[in-house]
DSSP file (Angstrom, degrees, kcal/mol; ACC not computed):
  #  RESIDUE AA STRUCTURE BP1 BP2  ACC     N-H-->O    O-->H-N    N-H-->O    O-->H-N    TCO  KAPPA ALPHA  PHI   PSI    X-CA   Y-CA   Z-CA
    1    1 A M              0   0    0      0, 0.0     2,-0.4     0, 0.0     0, 0.0   0.000 360.0 360.0 360.0 134.1    0.0    0.0    0.0
    2    2 A V        -     0   0    0      1,-0.0     3,-0.0     3,-0.0     0, 0.0  -0.685 360.0-125.5 -88.0 131.3    1.4    3.4   -1.0
    3    3 A K        -     0   0    0     -2,-0.4    -1,-0.0     1,-0.1     2,-0.0  -0.589  33.7-110.6 -74.1 131.5    1.5    6.0    1.7
    4    4 A P        -     0   0    0      0, 0.0    -1,-0.1     0, 0.0     3,-0.0  -0.333  30.5-110.4 -66.5 145.2   -0.3    9.2    0.6
    5    5 A D     >  -     0   0    0      1,-0.1     4,-2.2    -3,-0.0     5,-0.2  -0.587  16.9-140.3 -75.3 130.0    1.8   12.2   -0.1
    6    6 A P  H  > S+     0   0    0      0, 0.0     4,-2.5     0, 0.0     5,-0.2   0.827 103.2  53.9 -63.1 -29.4    1.3   15.0    2.5
    7    7 A I  H  > S+     0   0    0      2,-0.2     4,-2.2     1,-0.2     6,-0.2   0.916 107.9  49.4 -69.1 -41.8    1.4   17.7   -0.2
    8    8 A E  H  >>S+     0   0    0      1,-0.2     5,-2.7     2,-0.2     4,-0.9   0.906 113.1  47.8 -62.2 -40.6   -1.3   15.9   -2.1
    9    9 A Q  H  <5S+     0   0    0     -4,-2.2     3,-0.4     3,-0.2    -2,-0.2   0.922 110.9  50.2 -66.0 -43.6   -3.4   15.7    1.0
   10   10 A A  H  <5S+     0   0    0     -4,-2.5    -1,-0.2     1,-0.2    -2,-0.2   0.869 117.6  39.8 -64.2 -36.1   -2.9   19.3    1.9
   11   11 A L  H  <5S-     0   0    0     -4,-2.2    -1,-0.2    -5,-0.2    -2,-0.2   0.535 110.6-120.8 -90.5  -6.7   -3.9   20.5   -1.5
   12   12 A G  T  <5 +     0   0    0     -4,-0.9     2,-0.2    -3,-0.4    -3,-0.2   0.864  58.5 153.2  72.5  36.1   -6.7   18.0   -1.9
   13   13 A L      < -     0   0    0     -5,-2.7    -1,-0.2    -6,-0.2    -2,-0.1  -0.643  33.3-150.4 -99.1 155.1   -5.2   16.3   -5.0
   14   14 A R        -     0   0    0     -2,-0.2     5,-0.1    16,-0.0    16,-0.1  -0.943  29.5-102.3-119.9 146.8   -5.7   12.8   -6.3
   15   15 A P    >   -     0   0    0      0, 0.0     3,-1.3     0, 0.0     4,-0.5  -0.304  30.5-118.5 -63.1 152.4   -3.1   10.8   -8.3
   16   16 A M  G >  S+     0   0    0      1,-0.3     3,-1.2     2,-0.2    -2,-0.0   0.833 111.1  62.4 -62.3 -33.8   -3.8   10.6  -12.0
   17   17 A N  G 3  S+     0   0    0      1,-0.3    -1,-0.3     0, 0.0     0, 0.0   0.673  97.3  59.1 -70.5 -14.0   -4.1    6.8  -11.9
   18   18 A E  G <  S+     0   0    0     -3,-1.3    -1,-0.3     2,-0.1    -2,-0.2   0.628  81.2 103.4 -86.2 -14.2   -7.1    7.0   -9.5
   19   19 A L  S <  S-     0   0    0     -3,-1.2     2,-0.1    -4,-0.5    -3,-0.0  -0.462  75.9-121.9 -68.6 136.9   -9.2    9.1  -12.0
   20   20 A S     >  -     0   0    0     -2,-0.2     4,-1.9     1,-0.1     5,-0.1  -0.410  16.4-118.1 -76.6 157.4  -11.8    7.0  -13.7
   21   21 A T  H  > S+     0   0    0      1,-0.2     4,-2.3     2,-0.2     5,-0.2   0.818 114.7  58.7 -65.3 -29.4  -11.9    6.7  -17.5
   22   22 A E  H  > S+     0   0    0      2,-0.2     4,-2.3     1,-0.2    -1,-0.2   0.917 105.8  47.5 -66.1 -42.3  -15.3    8.4  -17.5
   23   23 A E  H  >>S+     0   0    0      1,-0.2     4,-1.5     2,-0.2     5,-1.2   0.878 111.9  51.1 -65.7 -37.0  -13.9   11.5  -15.8
   24   24 A E  H  <5S+     0   0    0     -4,-1.9    -2,-0.2     2,-0.2    -1,-0.2   0.908 110.8  48.3 -66.0 -40.8  -11.0   11.6  -18.2
   25   25 A Q  H  <5S+     0   0    0     -4,-2.3    -2,-0.2     1,-0.2    -1,-0.2   0.906 117.5  40.1 -67.1 -41.3  -13.3   11.3  -21.2
   26   26 A Q  H  <5S-     0   0    0     -4,-2.3    -1,-0.2    -5,-0.2    -2,-0.2   0.666  98.6-139.1 -82.3 -15.2  -15.6   14.1  -20.0
   27   27 A N  T  <5 +     0   0    0     -4,-1.5    -3,-0.2     1,-0.2    -4,-0.1   0.895  42.5 163.3  56.9  42.6  -12.7   16.2  -18.7
   28   28 A V      < -     0   0    0     -5,-1.2    -1,-0.2    -6,-0.1     2,-0.1  -0.785  41.5-116.5 -93.1 130.7  -14.7   17.0  -15.6
   29   29 A P        -     0   0    0      0, 0.0     2,-0.4     0, 0.0    -1,-0.0  -0.415  31.1-116.5 -66.0 142.4  -12.7   18.5  -12.7
   30   30 A V        -     0   0    0     -2,-0.1     2,-0.5   -16,-0.1   -16,-0.0  -0.657  22.3-132.8 -83.7 129.4  -12.8   16.3   -9.7
   31   31 A K        -     0   0    0     -2,-0.4     2,-0.5     2,-0.0    -1,-0.0  -0.717  21.8-163.4 -84.7 125.9  -14.5   17.8   -6.7
   32   32 A V        -     0   0    0     -2,-0.5     2,-0.4   -18,-0.0   -19,-0.0  -0.935  11.5-138.8-112.8 128.9  -12.4   17.4   -3.5
   33   33 A E        -     0   0    0     -2,-0.5     2,-0.2     1,-0.0   -21,-0.0  -0.714  20.6-130.2 -87.5 134.9  -14.0   17.9   -0.1
   34   34 A E        -     0   0    0     -2,-0.4   -24,-0.1     1,-0.1   -23,-0.0  -0.552   3.3-147.1 -84.1 146.8  -11.8   19.7    2.4
   35   35 A E  S    S+     0   0    0      1,-0.3    -1,-0.1    -2,-0.2    -2,-0.0   0.919  95.2  31.1 -73.5 -45.6  -11.3   18.4    5.9
   36   36 A N  S    S-     0   0    0     27,-0.0    -1,-0.3    24,-0.0     2,-0.1  -0.819  80.4-158.4-117.5  89.0  -11.0   21.9    7.4
   37   37 A P        -     0   0    0      0, 0.0    -4,-0.0     0, 0.0     0, 0.0  -0.425   7.8-152.2 -67.5 141.9  -13.2   24.4    5.6
   38   38 A T  S    S+     0   0    0     -2,-0.1     2,-0.4     2,-0.0    22,-0.2   0.698  77.5  68.4 -88.2 -19.7  -12.1   27.9    6.2
   39   39 A E  S    S-     0   0    0     20,-0.1     2,-0.5    -3,-0.0    13,-0.0  -0.820  75.2-143.9-101.5 142.4  -15.6   29.4    5.7
   40   40 A V        -     0   0    0     -2,-0.4     2,-0.1    12,-0.2    16,-0.1  -0.876  19.0-119.7-107.4 133.0  -18.3   28.7    8.2
   41   41 A A        -     0   0    0     -2,-0.5     2,-0.4     1,-0.1    -1,-0.0  -0.447  27.0-117.8 -71.8 141.8  -21.9   28.2    7.0
   42   42 A V        -     0   0    0      1,-0.2    -1,-0.1    -2,-0.1    10,-0.0  -0.667  19.8-159.2 -80.4 128.6  -24.4   30.7    8.4
   43   43 A T  S    S+     0   0    0     -2,-0.4    -1,-0.2     1,-0.2    -2,-0.0   0.856  70.6   0.1 -81.1 -34.8  -27.0   28.9   10.4
   44   44 A S    >   -     0   0    0      1,-0.0     3,-1.6     0, 0.0    -1,-0.2  -0.982  69.3-112.6-149.5 158.8  -29.7   31.5   10.3
   45   45 A P  T 3  S+     0   0    0      0, 0.0    -1,-0.0     0, 0.0    -2,-0.0   0.660 111.2  68.4 -68.3 -12.4  -30.2   35.0    8.7
   46   46 A E  T 3  S+     0   0    0      2,-0.1     0, 0.0     0, 0.0     0, 0.0   0.586  72.5 117.2 -81.8  -9.1  -30.2   36.5   12.2
   47   47 A D    <   -     0   0    0     -3,-1.6     2,-0.2     1,-0.1    69,-0.0  -0.301  65.6-124.8 -61.9 141.6  -26.6   35.7   12.8
   48   48 A D     >  -     0   0    0      1,-0.1     4,-1.6    67,-0.1     3,-0.3  -0.521  13.2-120.8 -86.3 153.3  -24.4   38.8   13.3
   49   49 A E  H  > S+     0   0    0      1,-0.2     4,-2.4     2,-0.2     5,-0.2   0.823 112.4  61.7 -62.5 -31.1  -21.4   39.5   11.2
   50   50 A T  H  > S+     0   0    0      2,-0.2     4,-2.5     1,-0.2    -1,-0.2   0.910 102.6  49.1 -62.4 -42.9  -19.3   39.5   14.4
   51   51 A I  H  > S+     0   0    0     -3,-0.3     4,-2.5     1,-0.2    -1,-0.2   0.896 110.3  51.4 -65.5 -39.2  -20.2   35.9   15.1
   52   52 A Q  H  X S+     0   0    0     -4,-1.6     4,-2.4     2,-0.2    -2,-0.2   0.912 110.7  48.5 -63.1 -41.9  -19.3   34.9   11.5
   53   53 A D  H  X S+     0   0    0     -4,-2.4     4,-2.6     2,-0.2    -2,-0.2   0.905 111.6  49.4 -64.2 -41.1  -15.9   36.7   11.9
   54   54 A I  H  X S+     0   0    0     -4,-2.5     4,-2.5     2,-0.2    -2,-0.2   0.907 110.9  50.1 -64.7 -41.3  -15.3   34.9   15.2
   55   55 A E  H  X S+     0   0    0     -4,-2.5     4,-2.5     2,-0.2    -2,-0.2   0.910 111.7  48.1 -62.7 -42.6  -16.1   31.6   13.6
   56   56 A L  H  X S+     0   0    0     -4,-2.4     4,-2.3     2,-0.2    -2,-0.2   0.933 113.3  46.7 -64.6 -45.8  -13.8   32.2   10.7
   57   57 A A  H  X S+     0   0    0     -4,-2.6     4,-2.6     1,-0.2    -2,-0.2   0.897 112.3  51.2 -62.8 -39.6  -10.9   33.3   13.0
   58   58 A R  H  X S+     0   0    0     -4,-2.5     4,-2.4     2,-0.2    -1,-0.2   0.909 110.1  48.7 -64.4 -42.3  -11.6   30.2   15.2
   59   59 A A  H  X S+     0   0    0     -4,-2.5     4,-2.1     2,-0.2    -2,-0.2   0.898 112.0  49.5 -64.9 -39.5  -11.5   27.9   12.2
   60   60 A N  H  X S+     0   0    0     -4,-2.3     4,-2.4     2,-0.2    -2,-0.2   0.920 111.5  48.0 -64.6 -43.8   -8.2   29.5   11.0
   61   61 A I  H  X S+     0   0    0     -4,-2.6     4,-2.5     1,-0.2    -2,-0.2   0.903 110.7  51.9 -64.4 -40.2   -6.6   29.2   14.4
   62   62 A K  H  X S+     0   0    0     -4,-2.4     4,-2.1     1,-0.2    -1,-0.2   0.908 110.7  48.1 -62.1 -41.5   -7.7   25.5   14.6
   63   63 A N  H  X S+     0   0    0     -4,-2.1     4,-2.6     2,-0.2     5,-0.2   0.904 111.1  50.6 -65.2 -42.1   -6.2   24.8   11.2
   64   64 A I  H  X S+     0   0    0     -4,-2.4     4,-2.7     1,-0.2    -2,-0.2   0.902 109.7  50.7 -63.2 -41.1   -2.9   26.6   12.2
   65   65 A I  H  X S+     0   0    0     -4,-2.5     4,-2.3     2,-0.2    -1,-0.2   0.919 110.8  48.8 -63.0 -43.1   -2.7   24.5   15.4
   66   66 A K  H  X S+     0   0    0     -4,-2.1     4,-1.7     2,-0.2    -2,-0.2   0.946 115.4  42.7 -63.0 -48.2   -3.2   21.3   13.5
   67   67 A K  H  X S+     0   0    0     -4,-2.6     4,-2.5     1,-0.2    -1,-0.2   0.879 113.1  54.5 -65.6 -37.1   -0.5   22.1   10.9
   68   68 A G  H  X S+     0   0    0     -4,-2.7     4,-2.7    -5,-0.2    -1,-0.2   0.872 104.7  53.2 -64.8 -37.7    1.7   23.4   13.7
   69   69 A D  H  X S+     0   0    0     -4,-2.3     4,-1.9     2,-0.2    -1,-0.2   0.918 111.1  46.5 -62.8 -43.2    1.5   20.2   15.6
   70   70 A E  H  X S+     0   0    0     -4,-1.7     4,-1.8     1,-0.2    -2,-0.2   0.926 114.4  47.4 -64.0 -44.1    2.5   18.3   12.5
   71   71 A S  H  X S+     0   0    0     -4,-2.5     4,-2.6     1,-0.2    -2,-0.2   0.886 108.7  54.9 -64.6 -39.4    5.4   20.7   11.9
   72   72 A L  H  X S+     0   0    0     -4,-2.7     4,-2.5     2,-0.2     5,-0.2   0.903 105.7  51.9 -63.1 -41.6    6.6   20.6   15.5
   73   73 A S  H  X S+     0   0    0     -4,-1.9     4,-1.9     1,-0.2    -1,-0.2   0.933 113.4  44.0 -59.9 -45.7    6.9   16.8   15.4
   74   74 A E  H  X S+     0   0    0     -4,-1.8     4,-2.2     1,-0.2    -2,-0.2   0.872 112.4  53.0 -67.2 -36.3    9.0   16.9   12.2
   75   75 A L  H  X S+     0   0    0     -4,-2.6     4,-2.3     2,-0.2    -2,-0.2   0.877 107.9  50.2 -67.4 -38.1   11.0   19.8   13.6
   76   76 A I  H  X S+     0   0    0     -4,-2.5     4,-2.3     2,-0.2    -1,-0.2   0.906 110.2  50.3 -67.2 -40.9   11.8   17.9   16.8
   77   77 A E  H  X S+     0   0    0     -4,-1.9     4,-2.2    -5,-0.2    -2,-0.2   0.919 111.2  49.1 -60.7 -43.1   12.9   14.9   14.8
   78   78 A L  H  X S+     0   0    0     -4,-2.2     4,-2.5     1,-0.2     5,-0.2   0.896 110.4  50.6 -63.3 -40.7   15.2   17.1   12.7
   79   79 A A  H  X S+     0   0    0     -4,-2.3     4,-2.1     1,-0.2     5,-0.5   0.886 110.1  50.1 -65.5 -38.6   16.7   18.7   15.8
   80   80 A K  H  < S+     0   0    0     -4,-2.3    -2,-0.2     2,-0.2    -1,-0.2   0.905 113.5  45.7 -65.4 -40.8   17.4   15.3   17.3
   81   81 A Q  H  < S+     0   0    0     -4,-2.2    -2,-0.2     1,-0.2    -1,-0.2   0.899 120.3  37.4 -70.8 -40.1   19.1   14.1   14.1
   82   82 A S  H  < S-     0   0    0     -4,-2.5    -2,-0.2    -5,-0.2    -1,-0.2   0.750  87.3-150.8 -84.1 -23.4   21.2   17.2   13.6
   83   83 A E     <  +     0   0    0     -4,-2.1    -3,-0.1    -5,-0.2    -4,-0.1   0.815  40.9 154.8  54.2  32.9   21.9   17.8   17.3
   84   84 A S     >  -     0   0    0     -5,-0.5     4,-1.7     1,-0.1    -1,-0.2  -0.770  47.2-144.1 -92.5 131.1   22.1   21.5   16.5
   85   85 A P  H  > S+     0   0    0      0, 0.0     4,-2.2     0, 0.0     5,-0.1   0.865 102.5  56.4 -60.7 -34.6   21.4   24.0   19.3
   86   86 A R  H  > S+     0   0    0      1,-0.2     4,-2.4     2,-0.2     5,-0.2   0.887 103.8  52.8 -65.0 -38.7   19.7   26.3   16.7
   87   87 A A  H  > S+     0   0    0      1,-0.2     4,-2.0     2,-0.2    -1,-0.2   0.891 110.3  47.6 -64.8 -38.9   17.3   23.6   15.7
   88   88 A F  H  X S+     0   0    0     -4,-1.7     4,-2.2     2,-0.2    -1,-0.2   0.877 110.6  52.4 -68.0 -37.0   16.3   23.0   19.3
   89   89 A E  H  X S+     0   0    0     -4,-2.2     4,-2.2     2,-0.2    -2,-0.2   0.914 109.6  48.7 -63.5 -42.8   15.9   26.8   19.8
   90   90 A V  H  X S+     0   0    0     -4,-2.4     4,-2.2     1,-0.2    -2,-0.2   0.899 110.6  50.5 -64.5 -40.7   13.6   26.9   16.8
   91   91 A S  H  X S+     0   0    0     -4,-2.0     4,-2.1     2,-0.2    -1,-0.2   0.878 109.3  51.4 -66.7 -35.8   11.5   24.0   18.1
   92   92 A A  H  X S+     0   0    0     -4,-2.2     4,-2.1     2,-0.2    -2,-0.2   0.902 110.0  49.4 -65.5 -40.1   11.2   25.7   21.4
   93   93 A N  H  X S+     0   0    0     -4,-2.2     4,-2.3     1,-0.2    -2,-0.2   0.878 109.2  52.5 -64.6 -37.1   10.0   28.9   19.7
   94   94 A M  H  X S+     0   0    0     -4,-2.2     4,-2.4     2,-0.2    -2,-0.2   0.898 107.4  52.2 -65.2 -39.7    7.5   26.8   17.7
   95   95 A M  H  X S+     0   0    0     -4,-2.1     4,-2.2     2,-0.2    -2,-0.2   0.920 110.1  48.2 -61.5 -43.4    6.2   25.3   21.0
   96   96 A K  H  X S+     0   0    0     -4,-2.1     4,-2.2     1,-0.2    -2,-0.2   0.902 110.8  51.1 -63.8 -40.9    5.7   28.8   22.4
   97   97 A T  H  X S+     0   0    0     -4,-2.3     4,-2.2     1,-0.2    -1,-0.2   0.901 110.2  49.0 -63.2 -41.3    3.9   29.9   19.3
   98   98 A L  H  X S+     0   0    0     -4,-2.4     4,-2.4     2,-0.2    -1,-0.2   0.868 108.7  53.2 -67.4 -35.8    1.6   26.9   19.4
   99   99 A L  H  X S+     0   0    0     -4,-2.2     4,-2.2     2,-0.2    -2,-0.2   0.917 109.9  48.4 -63.1 -42.2    0.8   27.6   23.1
  100  100 A D  H  X S+     0   0    0     -4,-2.2     4,-2.4     2,-0.2    -2,-0.2   0.891 110.4  51.4 -63.7 -39.7   -0.1   31.1   22.2
  101  101 A A  H  X S+     0   0    0     -4,-2.2     4,-2.2     2,-0.2    -2,-0.2   0.895 109.2  50.3 -65.3 -39.5   -2.3   29.8   19.3
  102  102 A N  H  X S+     0   0    0     -4,-2.4     4,-2.2     2,-0.2    -2,-0.2   0.899 109.8  50.7 -64.1 -39.8   -4.1   27.5   21.8
  103  103 A R  H  X S+     0   0    0     -4,-2.2     4,-2.2     1,-0.2    -2,-0.2   0.913 111.0  48.5 -62.8 -42.7   -4.7   30.3   24.1
  104  104 A D  H  X S+     0   0    0     -4,-2.4     4,-2.5     2,-0.2    -2,-0.2   0.870 108.5  55.1 -64.1 -36.6   -6.1   32.4   21.3
  105  105 A F  H  X S+     0   0    0     -4,-2.2     4,-1.9     2,-0.2    -2,-0.2   0.922 109.7  45.1 -63.4 -45.0   -8.3   29.4   20.3
  106  106 A V  H  X S+     0   0    0     -4,-2.2     4,-2.1     2,-0.2    -1,-0.2   0.902 112.4  52.5 -65.5 -40.4   -9.8   29.2   23.8
  107  107 A E  H  X S+     0   0    0     -4,-2.2     4,-2.4     1,-0.2    -2,-0.2   0.898 108.2  50.9 -62.3 -40.7  -10.3   33.0   23.9
  108  108 A M  H  X S+     0   0    0     -4,-2.5     4,-2.6     2,-0.2    -1,-0.2   0.878 107.5  54.3 -64.5 -37.1  -12.1   32.8   20.5
  109  109 A S  H  X S+     0   0    0     -4,-1.9     4,-2.1     2,-0.2    -2,-0.2   0.920 110.6  44.8 -63.9 -43.2  -14.4   30.1   21.9
  110  110 A T  H  X S+     0   0    0     -4,-2.1     4,-2.4     2,-0.2    -2,-0.2   0.895 112.7  51.3 -69.2 -37.8  -15.4   32.2   24.9
  111  111 A K  H  X S+     0   0    0     -4,-2.4     4,-2.5     1,-0.2    -2,-0.2   0.908 110.0  50.2 -62.9 -40.4  -15.9   35.3   22.7
  112  112 A R  H  X S+     0   0    0     -4,-2.6     4,-2.5     2,-0.2    -2,-0.2   0.912 109.7  51.4 -63.0 -42.3  -18.1   33.2   20.4
  113  113 A K  H  X S+     0   0    0     -4,-2.1     4,-2.1     1,-0.2    -2,-0.2   0.936 113.2  43.6 -60.8 -47.8  -20.1   32.0   23.4
  114  114 A Y  H  X S+     0   0    0     -4,-2.4     4,-2.3     1,-0.2    -1,-0.2   0.872 112.6  52.6 -67.7 -36.6  -20.7   35.5   24.7
  115  115 A A  H  X S+     0   0    0     -4,-2.5     4,-1.9     2,-0.2    -1,-0.2   0.904 110.4  47.8 -65.9 -40.3  -21.5   36.9   21.2
  116  116 A K  H  X S+     0   0    0     -4,-2.5     4,-2.5     2,-0.2     5,-0.2   0.895 111.0  51.4 -66.8 -39.1  -24.1   34.2   20.7
  117  117 A E  H  X S+     0   0    0     -4,-2.1     4,-2.7     1,-0.2    -2,-0.2   0.912 110.6  48.4 -63.2 -41.8  -25.6   34.9   24.1
  118  118 A E  H  < S+     0   0    0     -4,-2.3    -1,-0.2     1,-0.2    -2,-0.2   0.864 112.0  49.8 -65.9 -35.6  -25.8   38.6   23.3
  119  119 A L  H  < S+     0   0    0     -4,-1.9    -2,-0.2     1,-0.2    -1,-0.2   0.898 115.9  41.6 -69.6 -40.1  -27.4   37.8   20.0
  120  120 A M  H  < S+     0   0    0     -4,-2.5    -2,-0.2     1,-0.3    -1,-0.2   0.873 127.8  30.2 -74.8 -37.4  -30.0   35.5   21.5
  121  121 A N  S  < S-     0   0    0     -4,-2.7    -1,-0.3    -5,-0.2     2,-0.2  -0.682  78.8-167.2-123.6  76.3  -30.7   37.7   24.5
  122  122 A P        -     0   0    0      0, 0.0     2,-0.4     0, 0.0    -3,-0.1  -0.448  16.2-137.3 -67.7 134.6  -30.2   41.3   23.6
  123  123 A K        -     0   0    0     -2,-0.2     2,-0.5    -5,-0.1    -2,-0.0  -0.756   8.4-130.7 -94.2 134.4  -30.1   43.6   26.6
  124  124 A E        -     0   0    0     -2,-0.4     2,-0.5     1,-0.1    -1,-0.0  -0.723  29.5-119.8 -81.5 129.7  -31.9   46.9   26.6
  125  125 A E        -     0   0    0     -2,-0.5    -1,-0.1     1,-0.0     3,-0.0  -0.567  26.1-152.7 -74.9 122.4  -29.6   49.5   27.8
  126  126 A E        -     0   0    0     -2,-0.5     2,-0.2     1,-0.1    -1,-0.0  -0.746  25.8-105.8 -92.5 140.4  -30.9   51.2   30.9
  127  127 A P        -     0   0    0      0, 0.0     2,-0.4     0, 0.0    -1,-0.1  -0.462  38.7-117.0 -66.1 133.8  -29.9   54.7   31.6
  128  128 A A        -     0   0    0     -2,-0.2     2,-0.6     1,-0.1    -3,-0.0  -0.557  21.5-141.6 -75.2 127.7  -27.4   54.7   34.5
  129  129 A T        -     0   0    0     -2,-0.4     2,-0.5     2,-0.0    -1,-0.1  -0.809  20.8-172.7 -92.0 124.0  -28.7   56.6   37.5
  130  130 A T        -     0   0    0     -2,-0.6     2,-0.6     2,-0.0    -2,-0.0  -0.968   9.9-162.5-122.4 121.4  -25.9   58.5   39.1
  131  131 A N        -     0   0    0     -2,-0.5     2,-0.5     2,-0.0    -2,-0.0  -0.906   8.8-170.7-103.5 122.8  -26.3   60.3   42.4
  132  132 A V        -     0   0    0     -2,-0.6     2,-0.6     2,-0.0    -2,-0.0  -0.959   4.1-173.0-116.6 122.7  -23.7   62.9   43.1
  133  133 A T        -     0   0    0     -2,-0.5     2,-0.7     2,-0.0    -2,-0.0  -0.959   2.6-169.7-116.7 117.1  -23.5   64.4   46.6
  134  134 A N        -     0   0    0     -2,-0.6     2,-0.7     2,-0.0    -2,-0.0  -0.915   4.0-177.0-108.5 112.0  -21.1   67.3   46.9
  135  135 A N        -     0   0    0     -2,-0.7     2,-0.6     2,-0.1    -2,-0.0  -0.908   6.5-173.8-108.2 105.3  -20.5   68.4   50.5
  136  136 A N        +     0   0    0     -2,-0.7     2,-0.5     2,-0.0    -2,-0.0  -0.886   5.5 177.7-103.0 121.6  -18.3   71.4   50.5
  137  137 A L        -     0   0    0     -2,-0.6     2,-0.7     2,-0.1    -2,-0.1  -0.971   7.9-168.4-125.8 114.8  -17.2   72.5   53.9
  138  138 A I        +     0   0    0     -2,-0.5     2,-0.3     0, 0.0    -2,-0.0  -0.908  23.6 152.4-110.7 113.2  -14.8   75.5   53.9
  139  139 A L        -     0   0    0     -2,-0.7     2,-0.2     4,-0.0    -2,-0.1  -0.914  40.6-123.6-135.3 157.8  -13.2   76.0   57.4
  140  140 A S     >  -     0   0    0     -2,-0.3     4,-2.2     1,-0.1     5,-0.2  -0.542  39.2-104.8 -90.3 169.4  -10.2   77.4   58.9
  141  141 A T  H  > S+     0   0    0      1,-0.2     4,-2.2     2,-0.2     5,-0.2   0.840 122.3  54.7 -65.8 -31.9   -8.1   75.2   61.2
  142  142 A A  H  > S+     0   0    0      2,-0.2     4,-2.0     1,-0.2    -1,-0.2   0.904 108.8  47.8 -67.2 -40.9   -9.4   77.2   64.2
  143  143 A D  H  > S+     0   0    0      2,-0.2     4,-2.1     1,-0.2    -2,-0.2   0.910 112.0  49.9 -65.2 -41.5  -13.0   76.4   63.1
  144  144 A L  H  X S+     0   0    0     -4,-2.2     4,-2.0     1,-0.2    -2,-0.2   0.895 110.6  49.6 -63.7 -41.2  -12.2   72.7   62.6
  145  145 A L  H  X S+     0   0    0     -4,-2.2     4,-2.0     1,-0.2    -1,-0.2   0.874 110.0  51.3 -64.9 -38.5  -10.5   72.5   66.1
  146  146 A A  H  X>S+     0   0    0     -4,-2.0     5,-2.3     2,-0.2     4,-0.9   0.882 109.3  50.6 -66.9 -37.9  -13.6   74.2   67.6
  147  147 A M  H  <5S+     0   0    0     -4,-2.1    -2,-0.2     1,-0.2    -1,-0.2   0.884 109.4  50.9 -66.5 -37.9  -15.9   71.6   65.9
  148  148 A I  H  <5S+     0   0    0     -4,-2.0    -2,-0.2     1,-0.2    -1,-0.2   0.908 110.8  47.6 -67.0 -40.6  -13.8   68.7   67.2
  149  149 A K  H  <5S-     0   0    0     -4,-2.0    -1,-0.2    -5,-0.1    -2,-0.2   0.656 117.0-114.5 -74.7 -15.1  -13.9   70.0   70.8
  150  150 A G  T  <5 +     0   0    0     -4,-0.9     2,-0.3     1,-0.3    -3,-0.2   0.597  68.3 139.6  93.2  11.8  -17.6   70.5   70.5
  151  151 A E      < -     0   0    0     -5,-2.3     2,-0.5    -6,-0.2    -1,-0.3  -0.622  43.5-142.4 -88.3 147.8  -17.6   74.3   70.8
  152  152 A K        -     0   0    0     -2,-0.3     2,-0.5    -3,-0.1    -5,-0.0  -0.938  10.8-163.3-110.6 131.1  -19.9   76.4   68.7
  153  153 A E              0   0    0     -2,-0.5    -6,-0.0     1,-0.1    -7,-0.0  -0.950 360.0 360.0-112.4 129.7  -18.6   79.6   67.3
  154  154 A E              0   0    0     -2,-0.5    -1,-0.1     0, 0.0    -2,-0.0   0.397 360.0 360.0-120.1 360.0  -21.1   82.1   66.1
């Protein structure tokens, strides 16, 4: 059994020998379904553009994490084989980048959750009631001392 080429998989290509003779005769392009679509289908017309943007960003981050995990494995193997300090440094930087991407992914999930909640339950903004009490007392130090002692000066 032939191991599939990772480039062919990433681009969604099929080898020429797998094409049927009917497809060759009709010269019809082969439709390839993607594993990780970058566009997210809108579930209802009420969805907000913000939620669509968050979904797209989340899908992109998820795809980057998946590709980064694969790259990191290969990079660590390369670093082990070469025993180069620079290769280990690059792999450590890749790990940090993937950790940041995972953090962003979780953040996008929470943003999506809150955005959907706001869309489903819009809050009417209530005017904020603000009570301001200004007590201005202008005294001299002698008046303040008299107030503390309990004396009244008139």
